[in-house]
C-alpha positions in Angstrom: -24.1 -14.3 -4.6 -23.5 -17.5 -2.7 -20.0 -18.6 -1.6 -18.7 -22.1 -1.6 -17.6 -23.6 1.7 -14.0 -23.3 0.5 -14.4 -19.6 -0.2 -16.0 -19.1 3.2 -13.2 -21.0 4.9 -10.5 -18.9 3.1 -12.2 -15.7 4.0 -12.6 -16.8 7.7 -8.9 -17.8 7.8 -7.9 -14.5 6.3 -9.8 -12.5 8.9 -8.3 -14.7 11.7 -4.8 -13.9 10.4 -5.5 -10.2 10.9 -3.7 -9.9 14.3 -0.6 -11.6 13.0 -0.5 -9.4 9.9 -0.8 -6.3 12.1 1.8 -7.5 14.5 4.2 -8.2 11.7 3.6 -4.7 10.2 4.0 -3.1 13.6 7.3 -5.0 14.1 8.6 -3.9 10.7 7.5 -0.3 11.3 9.2 -0.2 14.6 12.4 -1.7 13.1 12.4 0.8 10.3 11.7 3.6 12.8 14.7 2.5 15.0 16.9 2.2 11.9 16.1 5.8 11.0 17.0 7.0 14.5 17.8 5.1 17.7 15.2 6.7 19.9 12.3 5.2 21.8 9.9 7.8 20.2 10.9 6.6 16.7 10.4 3.0 17.7 6.9 3.7 19.1 6.0 6.0 16.2 7.2 3.5 13.6 5.3 0.6 15.2 2.1 2.7 15.4 2.3 3.8 11.8 3.2 0.3 10.6 0.5 -1.4 12.7 -2.2 1.1 11.5 -1.1 0.8 7.9 -1.1 -3.0 8.2 -4.5 -3.1 9.6 -6.0 -0.7 7.1 -4.3 -2.4 4.2 -5.3 -5.9 5.3 -8.9 -4.9 5.9 -9.2 -3.3 2.5 -7.6 -6.3 0.8 -10.0 -8.7 2.6 -13.1 -6.6 1.8 -12.2 -6.2 -1.9 -11.4 -9.9 -2.3 -14.0 -11.1 -4.8 -15.3 -14.5 -5.4 -14.2 -16.1 -8.7 -16.7 -16.0 -11.5 -18.5 -19.3 -12.3 -19.6 -20.0 -15.8 
């Protein structure tokens, strides 16, 4: 299956956005962990869980992204 240049560009930009998505997920996880309990361990744990979840989720989404069908 061949991809058009626009599809390749979109996929490349998506993969380049990965660090920003993981950072945002880690930030949100740390914030939620701190909201649960104001302790450094909860901040670190929430950031680790959020970052890992963000990375796994983003990677799965990018891998499952299919090219539109052409008639």
